C-alpha positions in Angstrom: 0.0 0.0 0.0 1.3 3.6 -0.8 -0.2 6.7 0.9 -3.1 8.5 -0.8 -0.5 11.1 -2.0 1.3 8.1 -3.8 5.1 7.7 -3.6 6.8 11.0 -2.7 10.1 11.4 -4.4 12.0 14.8 -4.7 15.3 16.4 -4.9 15.6 19.1 -2.2 18.7 20.4 -3.6 21.5 19.4 -5.9 22.8 16.9 -3.4 19.9 15.4 -1.5 17.2 12.9 -2.7 14.1 12.2 -0.5 11.7 9.4 -1.0 8.6 8.6 1.1 6.8 5.2 0.8 4.1 3.6 2.9 3.8 -0.2 3.3 1.0 -2.3 4.4 3.3 -4.1 6.9 4.3 -3.6 10.5 7.3 -1.6 11.2 9.3 -4.5 12.6 9.1 -6.3 9.2 10.1 -3.2 7.3 12.9 -2.7 9.7 14.0 -6.3 9.3 13.9 -6.0 5.5 16.7 -3.4 5.9 18.8 -5.0 8.6 18.6 -8.7 7.9 20.8 -9.9 5.0 18.4 -12.7 4.0 15.5 -10.2 3.8 17.6 -7.4 2.3 18.7 -9.6 -0.7 15.0 -10.1 -1.6 14.5 -6.5 -2.8 17.9 -4.7 -3.2 18.4 -3.4 -6.7 16.2 -1.9 -9.2 13.9 -3.7 -11.7 15.5 -6.8 -12.8 18.7 -6.5 -10.9 19.4 -9.1 -8.1 21.4 -9.1 -4.9 23.7 -12.2 -4.9 25.6 -11.1 -1.8 25.0 -9.1 1.3 26.8 -8.7 4.7 25.6 -6.5 7.5 27.3 -5.8 10.8 24.6 -3.9 12.5 26.2 -1.7 15.1 27.4 1.8 15.3 30.8 1.6 13.6 29.8 -1.6 11.9 29.9 -2.0 8.1 27.9 -3.5 5.3 28.8 -4.8 1.9 26.2 -5.4 -0.8 26.4 -6.6 -4.4 23.8 -5.6 -7.1 23.9 -7.7 -10.3 22.5 -6.4 -13.6 20.6 -8.5 -16.0 23.7 -9.0 -18.1 25.7 -10.2 -15.1 27.7 -7.0 -14.2 28.2 -6.7 -10.4 28.1 -3.3 -8.6 29.3 -3.3 -5.1 28.7 -0.8 -2.2 30.0 -0.5 1.3 29.7 1.9 4.2 29.6 2.4 8.0 26.6 2.7 10.3 26.6 6.1 12.0 23.4 5.9 13.9 21.0 3.0 14.8 17.8 3.4 16.7 15.9 0.1 16.3 12.7 0.3 14.5 13.1 4.0 14.1 16.2 5.2 12.3 19.2 4.1 10.3 22.1 6.3 9.1 25.0 5.1 7.2 27.7 6.2 4.8 27.4 5.0 1.1 30.5 4.3 -1.1 31.1 2.4 -4.2 33.3 -0.5 -3.5 35.1 -3.5 -5.2 34.2 -7.1 -4.3 36.6 -7.1 -1.3 34.9 -4.1 0.2 37.6 -1.6 -0.7 36.1 1.9 -1.5 36.5 2.8 -5.2 35.5 6.0 -7.1 32.3 6.0 -9.2 34.4 5.9 -12.4 35.4 2.4 -11.4 31.9 1.5 -12.7 31.9 4.1 -15.4 29.8 6.6 -13.7 30.5 10.2 -14.6 29.6 13.3 -12.6 30.6 15.5 -9.7 30.3 12.9 -6.8 31.1 14.0 -3.1 33.7 12.0 -1.1 30.9 10.7 1.1 27.3 9.9 0.5 25.0 9.5 3.6 21.7 7.6 3.6 19.1 8.1 6.4 16.1 6.0 6.7 13.3 6.6 9.2 10.4 4.3 10.1 7.0 5.4 11.5 3.7 3.8 12.4 1.0 4.6 9.8 -2.5 3.2 10.3 -1.3 -0.3 11.1 1.4 -0.1 8.5 4.7 1.8 8.1 5.8 5.0 6.6 9.4 5.0 5.5 11.3 8.0 4.5 14.8 7.8 2.8 17.2 10.8 2.5 20.2 10.1 0.2 22.7 13.0 0.4 25.9 13.7 -1.5 24.6 12.8 -4.9 25.7 14.6 -8.1 23.3 17.1 -9.6 21.0 16.6 -12.5 20.2 13.4 -14.4 22.3 11.1 -12.3 20.4 12.1 -9.2 17.2 11.4 -11.0 18.4 8.0 -12.0 19.3 7.2 -8.5 15.9 8.2 -7.3 14.4 5.8 -10.0 16.6 3.0 -8.8 15.5 3.4 -5.2 11.8 3.5 -6.2 12.1 0.4 -8.3 13.9 -1.4 -5.3 11.2 -0.2 -3.1 8.6 -1.7 -5.5 10.3 -5.0 -4.9 10.4 -4.4 -1.2 6.6 -3.8 -1.2 6.1 -7.1 -3.0 8.4 -9.0 -0.6 6.5 -7.7 2.4 3.1 -8.4 1.0 3.5 -12.1 0.1 5.9 -15.0 0.6 9.0 -14.6 -1.6 8.7 -18.1 -2.9 5.9 -20.7 -3.5 6.0 -23.9 -1.4 8.4 -25.5 -3.8 10.2 -24.0 -6.8 12.5 -25.8 -9.2 14.6 -23.9 -11.7 16.9 -25.3 -14.3 18.1 -22.8 -16.7 18.7 -23.9 -20.3 22.3 -24.7 -21.1 23.3 -24.7 -17.4 24.8 -27.5 -15.3 22.7 -26.7 -12.1 19.3 -27.1 -10.7 18.1 -24.8 -7.9 15.1 -25.9 -5.8 13.6 -23.5 -3.3 11.2 -24.7 -0.6 9.3 -22.6 2.0 8.6 -24.8 5.1 6.4 -23.8 8.0 8.9 -24.9 10.7 11.8 -23.4 12.6 15.2 -23.6 11.0 16.7 -25.8 13.8 13.9 -28.4 13.5 14.3 -28.5 9.7 18.0 -29.0 10.1 17.4 -31.8 12.4 15.0 -33.5 10.0 17.6 -33.3 7.3 20.5 -34.7 9.3 18.9 -37.1 11.8 19.2 -40.7 10.4 16.0 -41.7 12.3 14.0 -39.1 10.2 15.4 -39.8 6.8 13.1 -42.9 6.0 10.1 -40.8 6.8 10.5 -38.2 4.0 13.5 -39.0 1.6 12.3 -39.8 -1.9 9.0 -40.5 -3.5 6.2 -42.3 -1.6 6.3 -45.4 -3.8 9.9 -46.1 -2.5 11.1 -47.0 1.0 14.4 -45.8 2.3 16.9 -47.4 4.5 19.9 -45.4 6.0 23.0 -47.7 5.6 25.5 -45.0 6.8 25.2 -41.4 7.7 28.0 -39.4 9.2 26.9 -35.8 9.3 30.3 -34.3 9.6 33.0 -32.9 7.2 34.5 -35.7 5.5 31.5 -38.0 6.7 30.1 -40.8 4.5 26.4 -41.2 3.7 24.6 -44.2 1.8 20.9 -44.8 1.5 19.1 -47.6 -0.2 15.7 -47.4 -1.7 13.4 -50.4 -2.5 10.4 -50.5 -4.7 7.3 -52.8 -4.4 8.9 -55.4 -6.7 11.9 -55.6 -4.4 14.5 -53.8 -6.6 17.1 -51.9 -4.7 18.6 -48.4 -5.7 21.6 -47.1 -3.9 22.8 -43.6 -3.3 25.9 -42.4 -1.6 28.3 -39.4 -1.0 30.5 -37.4 1.2 29.8 -34.3 3.4 32.0 -31.4 2.5 30.6 -28.9 4.9 28.1 -28.9 7.9 27.3 -25.7 9.7 24.4 -26.1 11.9 21.6 -25.0 11.4 22.6 -23.0 8.3 24.4 -25.0 5.6 25.0 -28.4 4.2 27.2 -29.5 1.4 27.6 -33.0 0.1 28.3 -35.0 -3.0 25.6 -37.2 -4.4 26.0 -40.3 -6.7 23.4 -42.7 -8.0 25.1 -46.1 -7.8 23.0 -47.2 -11.0 25.3 -44.7 -13.1 28.6 -44.7 -11.2 31.1 -41.8 -11.9 28.4 -39.3 -12.4 28.8 -37.1 -9.2 26.7 -34.1 -8.3 27.6 -31.4 -5.7 24.7 -30.4 -3.6 24.6 -27.2 -1.4 21.7 -26.7 1.0 21.2 -23.4 2.8 18.5 -22.7 5.4 17.2 -19.1 6.1 15.1 -18.2 9.0 12.0 -16.3 7.9 10.2 -15.3 11.0 9.7 -18.8 12.3 9.5 -20.4 8.9 12.4 -21.8 6.9 13.4 -21.2 3.4 15.4 -24.2 2.1 17.5 -23.4 -1.1 19.1 -26.6 -2.7 21.6 -26.0 -5.4 22.6 -29.1 -7.3 25.7 -28.7 -9.7 26.2 -31.6 -12.1 29.3 -32.4 -14.1 27.7 -31.6 -17.4 24.4 -30.4 -18.8 23.8 -34.0 -20.1 24.0 -35.4 -16.6 21.6 -32.7 -15.4 19.1 -33.5 -18.0 19.5 -37.4 -17.5 18.7 -36.9 -13.8 15.6 -34.9 -14.7 14.4 -37.6 -17.1 15.0 -40.3 -14.4 12.5 -38.5 -12.2 14.3 -35.8 -10.2 11.2 -33.6 -10.1 9.0 -36.3 -8.7 11.5 -37.0 -5.9 11.9 -33.3 -5.2 8.1 -32.6 -5.0 7.2 -35.6 -3.0 10.2 -35.3 -0.6 9.1 -31.7 0.2 5.6 -32.8 0.8 6.7 -35.6 3.1 9.2 -33.5 4.8 6.4 -31.0 5.6 4.3 -33.7 7.0 7.0 -34.9 9.2 7.7 -31.4 10.5 4.1 -31.0 11.5 4.2 -34.1 13.5 7.5 -33.2 15.2 6.2 -29.8 16.1 2.9 -31.4 17.7 5.1 -33.8 19.6 7.5 -31.3 20.9 
């Protein structure tokens, strides 16, 4: 929701841009969208830009480092220092162009002309507004003229995305994306359970048979050492008694945030996939992002033909059912 006066955006002088927006969301959620890296990445960047990386050290004197990626794959990094933090009310921070390591660089590093000041400052305030939130942004130190107008356009397009992310879940229950000509498949799942419990369901050998794989197959855990260098092996059986083996090695285990392992179907030995699973806390729910990187596009396509989507969708449904049971019994 925007105010009756719509979005307010103006340049008060040659160096300051002011934008006011109203959102149909409580102030704590709008504040979190600015201060939580997971939430920030959902909306940062104009239009079709994305935010592949964000680091926030939320304290006075702490720094942030963000990456904005254009549709053609060019990255634009920014960094700065938090000057003032009043929780739920006010954020003030410096704003600099940076390289990927966080070193400050001039605007010309990215091909931007104009008379930029040595230091830009962003001030964001948050106010209650009829059950929603009024947010005002002041961006000072901008060059005069067209560049300032373009910056304002970029902010407003970002805030359009912020509005959308606040108004509805960022992802459907399960989304599977396999781009043409790429060697990876990305699966995103939104689970109605806390992150710690989801991590337990993914790593406890006693839970695996209750959700891993499609319903028509039963799963037995032969070995499961959830640690760096640990080995796992599962066997699945169908109604006719046929067995299908899967195994791999854990490369990284960070509870309750991240798991990395290899995956190999024993029916086609030598075709190894690297799977990275990240878990993001979304106000008591958990977004699970599973990125599987295959050795080749042909391997990826062969796995999809073998029923990968069936396994992903049914495993997610079964995992959700298990999590509901676990929460009721807690």
